[in-house]
C-alpha positions in Angstrom: 72.9 82.6 87.5 70.0 81.9 85.2 69.5 84.3 82.1 65.9 85.1 81.4 64.0 86.8 78.8 61.0 88.2 79.4 57.5 87.8 77.0 53.9 89.0 77.8 54.9 88.7 81.4 55.7 85.3 81.3 59.7 84.0 81.7 61.9 81.7 80.2 65.3 80.7 80.2 67.9 81.3 77.8 69.7 78.3 77.2 73.7 78.7 77.9 75.9 78.2 74.7 78.9 77.0 75.9 82.1 78.1 73.9 83.9 75.0 72.4 87.7 76.6 72.0 89.4 79.0 73.9 90.2 80.7 70.9 86.5 82.1 71.3 86.6 83.4 74.7 90.0 85.3 73.6 88.2 86.7 70.0 85.3 88.2 72.3 87.9 89.6 75.0 90.7 91.0 72.6 88.2 92.4 70.2 86.4 94.4 72.9 89.1 94.5 75.1 88.9 98.6 76.4 84.8 97.7 77.5 85.5 94.8 78.8 88.5 95.2 81.3 89.3 99.2 80.3 92.5 97.8 78.8 94.3 98.2 75.2 95.6 95.9 73.9 99.4 94.9 73.0 99.7 91.9 71.4 98.0 88.5 71.0 100.0 85.3 71.3 103.3 87.2 72.8 105.9 84.4 73.4 108.8 84.9 75.4 111.6 82.7 76.9 110.0 79.6 75.3 106.4 80.8 77.3 103.2 82.0 75.0 101.3 84.8 76.7 97.4 84.5 75.2 97.0 88.3 75.0 99.5 91.3 76.2 97.5 94.4 77.4 98.3 97.6 78.8 96.7 99.8 81.5 96.5 103.3 80.8 95.4 104.6 84.1 97.9 102.5 86.1 100.5 102.3 83.5 101.1 98.8 84.0 101.3 95.7 81.9 98.7 92.9 82.1 98.8 89.2 81.0 95.4 87.6 80.0 95.3 84.0 79.8 91.7 82.0 78.8 91.0 78.8 80.1 88.6 75.9 79.8 90.4 73.4 81.8 89.2 73.7 85.4 92.3 71.9 87.1 94.8 74.4 86.2 96.8 75.5 89.6 96.3 79.5 89.3 98.3 80.4 91.8 101.6 78.9 90.5 100.9 79.8 86.8 100.0 83.5 87.6 103.2 83.7 89.7 105.5 82.1 86.8 103.9 84.9 84.4 104.0 87.8 86.7 108.2 86.8 87.8 108.3 86.3 84.1 107.5 90.5 83.6 109.4 91.4 85.8 112.4 89.8 85.1 111.9 91.0 80.9 110.7 94.2 81.6 112.8 95.6 78.4 110.8 93.1 76.2 107.6 94.2 77.3 108.4 97.8 76.3 109.4 96.8 73.2 106.8 95.2 72.1 104.5 97.7 73.3 106.6 100.1 71.5 106.5 98.1 68.2 102.7 96.8 68.3 101.9 100.0 69.2 104.2 102.6 67.0 104.7 104.7 70.3 107.9 105.3 73.0 107.0 104.4 76.0 109.9 105.2 78.5 110.7 102.3 81.2 110.9 104.6 83.2 107.0 105.9 82.7 106.1 101.5 83.4 104.5 101.3 87.1 105.6 98.1 87.5 104.1 97.8 90.7 100.5 97.2 89.6 101.5 94.3 87.2 99.1 92.0 87.2 97.7 88.9 85.7 93.9 87.8 84.6 92.8 84.3 84.4 89.6 84.6 82.4 87.0 81.1 82.4 83.6 80.4 81.6 83.8 79.0 85.2 86.4 78.5 88.5 86.5 75.7 91.0 86.2 77.0 94.7 89.7 75.8 95.1 91.2 78.1 92.5 88.9 81.0 94.1 89.7 80.6 97.5 93.6 79.8 96.1 93.5 84.2 94.9 90.8 85.4 97.7 94.0 87.6 98.9 93.6 91.3 99.1 96.9 91.8 97.9 97.5 89.2 94.9 97.7 90.7 92.0 95.9 87.7 90.0 91.9 88.6 89.1 89.8 85.8 87.8 87.2 86.5 85.2 84.1 84.8 84.2 82.5 84.9 80.7 79.5 82.6 79.9 77.6 82.8 76.1 73.9 82.1 76.3 71.4 81.1 73.1 70.5 84.3 72.4 73.6 86.0 71.5 74.3 87.5 75.1 77.8 87.4 76.8 77.9 87.7 80.6 81.5 88.6 82.2 81.9 89.1 85.5 84.9 89.6 87.5 85.0 87.7 91.0 85.2 89.7 93.9 87.7 89.3 96.7 85.8 88.6 100.1 86.1 91.7 102.4 88.0 89.6 105.2 90.7 88.3 102.9 94.0 88.1 104.7 97.4 89.2 103.1 99.5 87.0 101.3 102.7 88.1 102.3 103.2 85.5 105.4 102.5 82.5 103.2 104.9 83.6 100.3 108.0 84.2 103.0 109.2 81.2 102.9 109.8 80.9 98.9 112.2 83.6 97.9 110.8 83.6 94.1 107.5 84.9 94.9 108.6 87.0 98.0 110.1 88.8 95.5 107.1 89.0 93.4 105.1 90.0 96.4 108.0 92.4 97.0 108.0 94.1 94.3 104.1 94.0 93.3 102.0 96.5 95.2 97.6 95.5 95.0 96.5 98.7 96.7 93.2 98.7 99.0 91.1 101.8 100.5 93.0 100.9 104.0 96.2 101.7 103.1 94.7 105.0 101.6 92.8 105.7 104.7 95.9 104.9 106.8 97.4 107.3 109.0 94.5 109.4 108.1 92.7 112.1 110.9 89.4 110.4 112.0 88.0 113.7 110.4 89.0 113.2 106.8 88.0 109.9 106.9 84.5 110.4 108.2 84.3 113.0 105.2 85.5 111.1 102.9 82.8 108.1 104.0 80.3 110.3 103.6 81.4 111.6 99.8 82.0 107.2 99.2 78.9 106.3 100.2 76.9 109.3 98.5 79.1 108.1 95.2 77.7 104.3 95.9 74.0 105.3 96.4 74.1 106.7 92.8 73.7 103.4 91.5 73.6 100.3 92.5 76.6 99.1 90.2 79.4 101.3 91.3 82.0 99.7 92.7 85.7 100.9 94.2 88.5 100.5 92.5 92.0 101.5 94.7 94.5 102.7 92.6 98.1 103.8 93.6 97.5 107.8 94.3 93.9 107.2 94.6 90.2 105.7 94.9 88.8 104.8 91.6 85.0 104.8 91.5 83.8 102.8 88.3 80.5 101.6 86.7 81.7 100.3 83.4 85.0 102.9 83.8 86.0 105.4 85.8 83.3 108.0 86.9 85.1 109.8 89.4 88.3 109.4 91.9 89.2 110.9 95.0 92.4 111.2 96.4 92.6 111.3 100.5 95.0 114.5 102.1 95.6 115.2 105.8 93.0 118.1 105.4 90.9 117.5 102.7 89.8 115.4 99.5 90.9 115.8 96.0 87.6 114.4 94.0 88.2 114.6 89.9 85.1 113.7 87.8 85.7 111.9 84.4 84.1 114.1 81.8 86.5 116.7 79.4 85.4 120.2 80.4 82.6 121.8 79.2 80.6 118.7 79.2 79.1 119.1 82.8 76.5 121.7 84.2 79.0 123.0 86.3 76.4 126.2 87.6 78.1 127.4 90.9 81.8 126.9 89.1 83.1 124.8 92.1 85.7 123.2 90.0 88.4 123.6 88.6 89.7 123.4 84.6 92.9 120.7 85.1 92.6 119.7 81.3 96.4 121.1 80.5 97.5 121.0 84.6 98.8 117.2 85.7 96.5 115.7 88.3 96.3 112.5 89.5 92.9 111.4 88.6 90.8 111.0 85.1 88.9 113.9 83.6 89.1 117.5 83.6 87.4 118.5 86.5 88.8 119.2 89.9 87.8 119.6 93.1 89.2 120.7 96.7 86.7 119.3 99.0 87.2 120.1 103.1 83.7 119.8 104.0 80.3 118.2 103.1 78.5 121.8 102.6 78.2 121.1 98.9 78.3 117.5 98.5 75.0 117.1 97.0 76.0 119.4 94.8 79.1 117.6 93.6 76.6 114.1 93.5 75.1 116.2 90.6 78.2 116.7 88.5 78.5 112.9 89.0 75.6 111.7 87.9 75.8 113.4 84.8 78.7 111.6 83.9 76.3 108.5 85.0 73.7 110.0 82.7 76.0 110.6 80.0 77.2 106.7 79.7 74.2 105.2 79.4 
């Protein structure tokens, strides 16, 4: 992908300035980890059982640990290394919690961590076709992120998306007990899992709200989580949980920040709830669809 600079209606290509060292990429990600990946930095260069982890991070939304590795070598096996790190984490859970508490001066309890949402992210300037194909499974807890630097100090970061037709990795791992143990414990949630077993009417209702949110901006993406489906544009703007007879929608804003003239949303600031934000709506039809979109638009505009 070329990056262009526009001057007096003429386009000139901005030259790529390749990274010389992995440490350059690591420094950029660790300083900007929340902005780039929505994660909290726990520790750089964490060593456990004679294995060095480049970046140990924590996802506050999923309550899960994330291992990040930076690679300039295009010949690595991301599958083998990814499963090695996942297995390492699952076998040494207490060590990761101790590290989190010591580095962040907090008191994270073992029961508060959702180990099923553990994952590994590889960051590189590019990945080979074989590496991308090797991770193209809908339920594999390995992510690929590409990063490039350009002459005008522009940094471009993209997560490599899995194809819509991606299959499950579980049939492949059944013959290997170590891989099977990892895939049995870690769950990569999908939209289909949230829709499974739901009545046709509620599925249709979800599709209406889903498409309406996606139409608000071209780069909104869906990230299925354990309890809800997150709609993200850099960060969560809204979350939807699908129940048998209704949808629950949370809008990611502090209560009082949105103009909710109809007072449709409930203030859940001090109430336990699954999604992000203080605004919660219980939806059983599409009567107020356009109005609810107007509330979500306010979050989009606030993020600009």
